[in-house]
C-alpha positions in Angstrom: 6.2 -46.0 9.5 4.8 -42.8 10.8 8.3 -41.6 11.8 9.7 -42.3 8.3 6.8 -40.4 6.7 7.4 -37.4 9.1 11.1 -37.4 8.1 10.3 -37.4 4.4 7.7 -34.6 4.8 10.1 -32.5 6.8 12.9 -33.2 4.3 10.6 -32.1 1.4 9.7 -28.9 3.3 13.3 -28.1 4.0 14.3 -28.8 0.4 11.5 -26.5 -0.8 12.6 -23.7 1.5 16.2 -24.1 0.5 15.2 -24.0 -3.2 13.3 -20.7 -2.9 15.7 -19.1 -0.4 17.3 -16.8 -3.0 14.0 -15.1 -3.4 13.6 -14.2 0.3 15.2 -10.8 -0.2 12.4 -9.9 -2.7 9.9 -11.1 -0.1 11.4 -8.8 2.6 11.2 -5.8 0.2 7.6 -6.6 -0.8 6.5 -7.0 2.8 8.2 -3.7 3.7 6.6 -1.6 1.0 3.2 -3.1 1.4 3.3 -2.5 5.1 4.4 1.1 4.6 1.5 1.5 2.1 -0.9 0.0 4.6 0.2 2.4 7.4 0.0 5.4 5.0 -3.6 4.4 4.1 -4.4 4.2 7.8 -2.9 7.7 8.4 -5.0 9.0 5.5 -8.1 7.4 7.0 -7.3 9.2 10.3 -6.8 12.5 8.5 -10.2 12.2 6.8 -11.8 11.3 10.1 -10.3 14.5 11.7 -11.4 16.7 8.7 -14.8 15.1 8.0 -15.8 13.3 11.2 -19.2 12.0 9.9 -17.8 10.3 6.8 -15.0 8.0 7.9 -14.2 5.6 10.7 -10.5 6.5 11.2 -9.8 2.9 12.3 -7.8 0.0 10.9 -10.2 -2.6 9.3 -9.4 -6.3 9.4 -10.6 -6.8 5.8 -8.0 -4.2 4.6 -5.3 -6.0 6.6 -6.4 -9.3 5.0 -6.2 -7.7 1.6 -2.6 -6.7 2.4 -1.8 -10.3 3.2 -3.4 -11.5 0.0 -1.4 -8.9 -2.0 1.9 -10.0 -0.4 1.0 -13.6 -1.4 0.1 -12.8 -4.9 3.1 -10.6 -5.6 5.5 -13.1 -4.0 3.9 -15.9 -6.1 4.5 -13.9 -9.3 8.1 -13.2 -8.2 8.6 -17.0 -7.5 7.2 -17.9 -10.9 9.4 -15.4 -12.7 12.4 -16.5 -10.7 11.8 -20.1 -11.5 11.4 -19.4 -15.3 14.4 -17.2 -15.3 16.7 -19.8 -13.5 15.4 -23.0 -15.1 14.0 -22.2 -18.5 15.6 -19.0 -19.8 19.1 -19.2 -18.5 20.9 -17.0 -21.0 19.6 -13.6 -20.0 22.2 -10.9 -19.3 20.0 -9.3 -16.6 17.8 -10.5 -13.7 14.2 -10.1 -14.7 13.1 -10.9 -11.1 15.0 -7.9 -9.8 13.4 -5.6 -12.3 9.9 -6.9 -11.6 10.4 -6.6 -7.8 11.8 -3.1 -8.2 8.8 -2.1 -10.4 6.4 -3.4 -7.9 8.2 -1.6 -5.0 8.2 1.6 -7.1 4.4 1.4 -7.7 3.8 0.8 -4.0 5.9 3.8 -3.1 3.8 5.9 -5.6 0.8 4.7 -3.7 2.4 5.8 -0.4 2.9 9.3 -1.9 -0.8 9.3 -3.1 -1.9 8.4 0.4 0.3 10.9 2.2 -0.7 13.8 -0.2 -4.5 13.1 -0.1 -6.5 15.2 2.3 -3.4 17.0 3.4 -3.1 20.8 3.3 0.7 20.9 3.3 2.4 22.7 0.4 4.2 19.6 -0.8 1.0 17.6 -0.7 -0.8 20.1 -2.8 2.1 20.1 -5.3 2.0 16.3 -5.5 -1.8 16.3 -6.0 -1.2 18.0 -9.3 0.4 14.8 -10.5 -1.0 12.0 -8.3 -4.5 10.7 -7.7 -6.5 11.8 -4.6 -7.4 8.6 -2.6 -9.6 10.4 -0.1 -12.8 9.2 -1.8 -11.9 5.5 -1.2 -11.8 6.0 2.5 -15.3 7.4 2.9 -18.0 5.2 4.4 -20.4 6.2 1.7 -20.3 7.3 -2.0 -19.8 11.1 -1.8 -18.4 13.8 -4.1 -15.2 14.9 -2.3 -15.0 18.2 -4.2 -18.5 19.1 -3.1 -17.7 18.2 0.5 -14.5 20.3 0.4 -16.5 23.3 -0.9 -19.0 22.8 1.9 -16.2 22.6 4.4 -14.6 25.8 3.1 -18.0 27.6 3.3 -18.4 26.5 6.9 -14.8 27.7 7.7 -15.6 31.1 6.1 -18.8 31.4 8.3 -17.0 30.2 11.4 -13.6 31.9 11.1 -14.2 34.7 8.5 -12.2 33.0 5.8 -10.0 29.9 5.1 -6.7 31.7 5.5 -7.6 33.8 8.6 -4.7 34.0 11.0 -7.1 33.9 14.1 -8.4 30.4 13.3 -5.2 28.5 14.3 
């Protein structure tokens, strides 16, 4: 009896996997962009730690990694629901809604990567992007702090220490 039950359970699992197999490409894309976003957030945290050592850890936190796993699950769940509705309820569409939703999510995540990479970065391209994108530096501080005030204080310290922010001798 136990063998028979095991066979039926394994058959159901296999059938479920075979049923949702067409959505695995969306899962791969989602995992890729969320992982890239997580690494860019980690790099931002390290940049903040180098620039403002007393205000950030510069380390990867397990609760942030767990949030990444939850996000993958939620987004893939939405993709599965949309795919199921598209294939089984609304069959007469001339385009794939699932592809557009997955592409939209990937686009939003890549915007987040650009926000992370341009935050707390003094490169010319980062300053140009910051005119259009949000600065995520504040999210990575261990305490509630005004980032603009902290930057002004840092520039004042640089002026005292090196004789100005753009001094050629401070490199």
